[in-house]
ZAFI-214035 format. One record per residue (C-alpha): x, y, z; chain. Coordinates in steps of 0.02 Angstrom, whole numbers. Each point is the difference from the previous one (the first is absolute). Example, Ala and Ser with C-alpha at 12.3 -4.5 7.8 and 13.67 -1.06 7.14 Angstrom:
<pts>
+--------+--------+--------+---+
:   east :  north :     up : c :
+--------+--------+--------+---+
:    615 :   -225 :    390 : A :
:     69 :    172 :    -33 : A :
+--------+--------+--------+---+
</pts>
This chain:
<pts>
+--------+--------+--------+---+
:   east :  north :     up : c :
+--------+--------+--------+---+
:   -222 :   3031 :   -223 : A :
:    180 :     -6 :    -64 : A :
:     78 :    102 :   -139 : A :
:    139 :    -43 :   -117 : A :
:    116 :    132 :    -66 : A :
:    159 :    -91 :    -57 : A :
:    108 :     42 :   -148 : A :
:     39 :   -152 :   -103 : A :
:    154 :     -9 :   -113 : A :
:    -37 :    -56 :   -175 : A :
:     91 :     28 :   -164 : A :
:    -98 :     78 :   -139 : A :
:     77 :     -9 :   -171 : A :
:    -40 :    150 :   -108 : A :
:     10 :    -41 :   -183 : A :
:    -54 :    169 :    -70 : A :
:    115 :    149 :     18 : A :
:    -61 :    146 :    103 : A :
:     27 :    184 :    -30 : A :
:     74 :    108 :    137 : A :
:   -165 :     86 :     25 : A :
:    -97 :   -158 :     45 : A :
:    -30 :    -53 :    179 : A :
:     92 :   -164 :     35 : A :
:   -107 :   -152 :     33 : A :
:      9 :    -57 :    186 : A :
:    113 :   -151 :     22 : A :
:    -83 :    -68 :    159 : A :
:   -183 :    -27 :     43 : A :
:    -50 :     56 :    174 : A :
:   -140 :   -106 :     75 : A :
:   -130 :     91 :    102 : A :
:   -129 :   -130 :     41 : A :
:   -116 :    -11 :    146 : A :
:    -28 :   -181 :     51 : A :
:   -149 :    -24 :    120 : A :
:    -30 :   -158 :     98 : A :
:   -181 :    -41 :     35 : A :
:    -24 :    -14 :    187 : A :
:    -60 :   -166 :     68 : A :
:      0 :     22 :    185 : A :
:    -32 :   -184 :     40 : A :
:    130 :    -72 :   -122 : A :
:    168 :    -71 :     53 : A :
:     87 :    130 :   -107 : A :
:    -76 :    174 :      0 : A :
:    123 :    109 :    -94 : A :
:    157 :      5 :   -103 : A :
:    153 :    -80 :     78 : A :
:    183 :     -9 :    -45 : A :
:     29 :   -111 :   -150 : A :
:   -173 :     12 :    -73 : A :
:      2 :      9 :   -190 : A :
:   -130 :     82 :   -110 : A :
:     13 :    -38 :   -186 : A :
:    -62 :    137 :   -122 : A :
:    -45 :    -39 :   -178 : A :
:    -33 :    133 :   -134 : A :
:   -142 :     -9 :   -128 : A :
:    -66 :   -168 :    -60 : A :
:    100 :   -162 :     -9 : A :
:     -7 :     -9 :   -192 : A :
:     93 :    167 :     -5 : A :
:    150 :    -86 :     76 : A :
:      5 :   -184 :    -44 : A :
:    169 :     -5 :     84 : A :
:    -56 :     23 :    181 : A :
:     56 :    164 :     72 : A :
:    -35 :     80 :    167 : A :
:     56 :    124 :    135 : A :
:     35 :    -87 :    164 : A :
:    -24 :    105 :    157 : A :
:     79 :    -69 :    161 : A :
:    -45 :     72 :    168 : A :
:    151 :     29 :    111 : A :
:    -91 :     45 :    161 : A :
:    -24 :    183 :    -31 : A :
:      5 :     27 :   -190 : A :
:      5 :    -99 :   -161 : A :
:    146 :    -55 :   -106 : A :
:    -37 :    -40 :   -183 : A :
:     67 :   -104 :   -143 : A :
:    -48 :     -3 :   -184 : A :
:     -6 :   -166 :    -90 : A :
:     63 :     10 :   -132 : A :
:     93 :    166 :     16 : A :
:    -67 :     55 :   -169 : A :
:   -174 :     17 :     76 : A :
:     56 :    157 :     94 : A :
:     47 :     82 :   -165 : A :
:   -167 :    -50 :    -76 : A :
:   -103 :     74 :    142 : A :
:    109 :    154 :      2 : A :
:    -52 :     30 :   -181 : A :
:   -186 :     -3 :     39 : A :
:   -108 :    139 :     69 : A :
:   -141 :   -108 :     80 : A :
:    -67 :   -173 :      7 : A :
:    -67 :   -135 :    117 : A :
:     87 :   -115 :    123 : A :
:    -54 :   -159 :     88 : A :
:     82 :    -51 :    162 : A :
:      2 :   -164 :    103 : A :
:     68 :    -52 :    171 : A :
:     20 :   -185 :     38 : A :
:     85 :    -71 :    157 : A :
:    162 :    -74 :    -61 : A :
:     -4 :     93 :   -166 : A :
:    -67 :    -49 :   -169 : A :
:    151 :   -105 :    -56 : A :
:     12 :    -45 :   -182 : A :
:   -141 :     39 :   -120 : A :
:    -33 :      5 :   -187 : A :
:   -104 :     78 :   -136 : A :
:   -143 :   -113 :    -64 : A :
:    -15 :     55 :   -181 : A :
:   -164 :    -94 :    -28 : A :
:    -91 :     88 :    140 : A :
:    107 :    160 :     -4 : A :
:     34 :     -7 :    186 : A :
:    144 :    -22 :    124 : A :
:     -7 :   -167 :     94 : A :
:     80 :     -3 :    172 : A :
:     39 :   -185 :     -8 : A :
:    106 :    -15 :    159 : A :
:   -107 :     92 :    126 : A :
:    -54 :    -97 :    155 : A :
:   -177 :      0 :     75 : A :
:    -20 :    153 :    110 : A :
:    -90 :    167 :     12 : A :
:     56 :    137 :   -114 : A :
:    -27 :    185 :    -27 : A :
:    -21 :     92 :   -163 : A :
:    -38 :    164 :    -81 : A :
:    -66 :     -4 :   -181 : A :
:     24 :    128 :   -140 : A :
:     51 :    148 :    111 : A :
:     47 :    156 :    -97 : A :
:    175 :     66 :     -5 : A :
:     81 :    153 :    -80 : A :
:    178 :     45 :    -45 : A :
:     52 :    182 :      7 : A :
:    171 :     75 :     13 : A :
:     78 :   -172 :     17 : A :
:   -113 :    -49 :    150 : A :
:   -118 :   -148 :      4 : A :
:   -152 :     47 :    103 : A :
:   -146 :   -103 :     57 : A :
:    -94 :    -88 :    141 : A :
:    -19 :   -185 :     34 : A :
:   -146 :    -44 :    114 : A :
:     40 :   -180 :     41 : A :
:   -151 :   -103 :     52 : A :
:    -33 :   -183 :     39 : A :
:    -28 :   -105 :   -156 : A :
:   -152 :    -79 :     87 : A :
:    -87 :    134 :     96 : A :
:    -97 :   -116 :    118 : A :
:     13 :   -170 :     82 : A :
:    188 :      3 :     22 : A :
:     65 :    -77 :    161 : A :
:    179 :     -7 :     72 : A :
:     86 :   -128 :    113 : A :
:    162 :     34 :     92 : A :
:    111 :   -139 :     68 : A :
:    136 :     65 :    117 : A :
:    169 :    -76 :     35 : A :
:     40 :    -87 :   -166 : A :
:    134 :    122 :    -54 : A :
:     84 :    -40 :   -165 : A :
:   -101 :   -158 :    -20 : A :
:   -155 :    103 :    -51 : A :
:     20 :    -33 :   -186 : A :
:      2 :   -188 :     29 : A :
:   -176 :      7 :     80 : A :
:   -171 :    -10 :    -78 : A :
:   -169 :     22 :     81 : A :
:   -165 :    -76 :    -55 : A :
:   -177 :     12 :     66 : A :
:   -160 :    -66 :    -81 : A :
:    -82 :    172 :     19 : A :
:    142 :    104 :    -69 : A :
:     33 :     25 :   -188 : A :
:    177 :     31 :    -65 : A :
:      8 :    146 :   -116 : A :
:    142 :     87 :    -94 : A :
:     32 :    131 :   -132 : A :
:      5 :    -78 :   -169 : A :
:     58 :    137 :   -116 : A :
:    -40 :    164 :    -89 : A :
:   -142 :    -14 :   -130 : A :
:     -3 :     74 :   -173 : A :
:    -87 :    160 :     65 : A :
:    136 :     30 :    129 : A :
:    -97 :    -65 :    149 : A :
:     63 :   -124 :    127 : A :
:    -94 :   -166 :     16 : A :
:     11 :   -140 :    121 : A :
:    -36 :   -187 :     13 : A :
:    -40 :   -127 :    133 : A :
:     31 :   -184 :     47 : A :
:   -129 :   -101 :     95 : A :
:    -64 :     13 :    177 : A :
:    120 :    -96 :    112 : A :
:    146 :     11 :   -122 : A :
:    167 :     54 :     77 : A :
:     47 :    180 :     23 : A :
:    184 :     53 :      1 : A :
:     75 :     71 :    156 : A :
:     99 :    164 :    -10 : A :
:    128 :     62 :    125 : A :
:    -62 :    138 :    112 : A :
:     93 :     62 :    155 : A :
:     46 :   -160 :     90 : A :
:   -138 :   -105 :    -74 : A :
:   -102 :    -36 :   -154 : A :
:   -164 :     65 :    -67 : A :
:   -128 :    -78 :   -113 : A :
:   -152 :     74 :    -87 : A :
:   -150 :    -54 :   -100 : A :
:   -188 :     29 :    -25 : A :
:   -122 :    -56 :    134 : A :
:   -142 :   -105 :    -66 : A :
:   -161 :     97 :    -32 : A :
:   -120 :      4 :    148 : A :
:    137 :    -37 :    126 : A :
:     47 :    178 :     52 : A :
:    -62 :     40 :    176 : A :
:    -66 :   -175 :     30 : A :
:     72 :   -117 :    133 : A :
:     62 :   -158 :    -88 : A :
:    119 :   -141 :     24 : A :
:    153 :     33 :   -106 : A :
:    131 :   -133 :    -35 : A :
:    172 :     75 :    -40 : A :
:    142 :   -105 :    -72 : A :
:    182 :     57 :     -9 : A :
:    119 :   -100 :   -104 : A :
:    192 :     19 :     19 : A :
:     85 :    -66 :   -158 : A :
:    171 :     30 :     79 : A :
:     57 :     88 :   -158 : A :
:     -7 :   -155 :   -113 : A :
:   -119 :    -69 :   -131 : A :
:      7 :   -169 :     83 : A :
:   -171 :    -14 :     91 : A :
:     52 :   -155 :     94 : A :
:     82 :    101 :    141 : A :
:   -132 :    137 :     10 : A :
:    -64 :     42 :    175 : A :
:   -182 :     40 :     17 : A :
:    -83 :    100 :    141 : A :
:   -192 :      1 :     16 : A :
:   -118 :     85 :    117 : A :
:   -186 :     33 :      9 : A :
:    -70 :    151 :     90 : A :
:   -170 :     81 :     16 : A :
:     23 :    178 :    -49 : A :
:    -85 :    151 :    -75 : A :
:     94 :     56 :   -152 : A :
:    -42 :    165 :    -87 : A :
:     44 :     75 :   -168 : A :
:    170 :     86 :      3 : A :
:     32 :    -73 :    174 : A :
:    172 :    -55 :     59 : A :
:     25 :   -150 :    116 : A :
:    149 :    -59 :     97 : A :
:     25 :   -187 :      0 : A :
:     74 :    -99 :    146 : A :
:    190 :    -30 :    -13 : A :
:     37 :   -165 :    -83 : A :
:     74 :    -60 :    166 : A :
:   -172 :     19 :     80 : A :
:   -101 :   -156 :     49 : A :
:   -147 :     76 :    -96 : A :
:     74 :    -80 :   -157 : A :
:    -11 :   -182 :    -46 : A :
:    172 :    -40 :    -82 : A :
:     34 :   -139 :   -129 : A :
:    110 :    -90 :    -22 : A :
+--------+--------+--------+---+
</pts>
């Protein structure tokens, strides 16, 4: 459990004159949020780590057609924060209570937009990966302090599996993993009611690699009925070498008989291992 108590500088323009007997409006909003990370003891990543970003949205998307959020960035011991746009801080400072929805995605949410026909935010640039969210949590503002608790949980509560590939370093983002028994999933956006919703591709479609320590991790949903059952799994890693030209892609394939379980994490052999069949 980590707490945030950071004063943020923000200009508040007062258009009405104040008498000398009135208490001045606070010019900064202190953020006092508790951000909880659901524990998955078998996952590759089990808690907040330096650089993690949690995006906090206030109310329903239609209330802010121009997307606005509070970004919390973990620095290893505490959280830094940033309001986008800066005017959002002033708006929240002027409220007494409300709801907030938060999402964490490896690599961040990137660009997104408001879909006016559906009255939701669409995270159009998010890659396929697990995500965590907290929907419609209550907040209060009192004495210039934003208070609340974000209980971040997996977007898909069961069937998630994780794979870790060591030794690929900065090349992690150029790799994808696919398996006929693993379904790519991702967060899609925030619906009209203020709740996060996701989407999926097809079983066997590629899953983006994300840097983690000295390697890369991948995540997806295990096919129903496979958890706890010994099966032959074929894993394919594709290295696109950072280009869109597929002619020079390198493909690594292996088949192993393993028992995979929901929320399990599995270390793959290094790409230099003879376990892999490499083409070309």
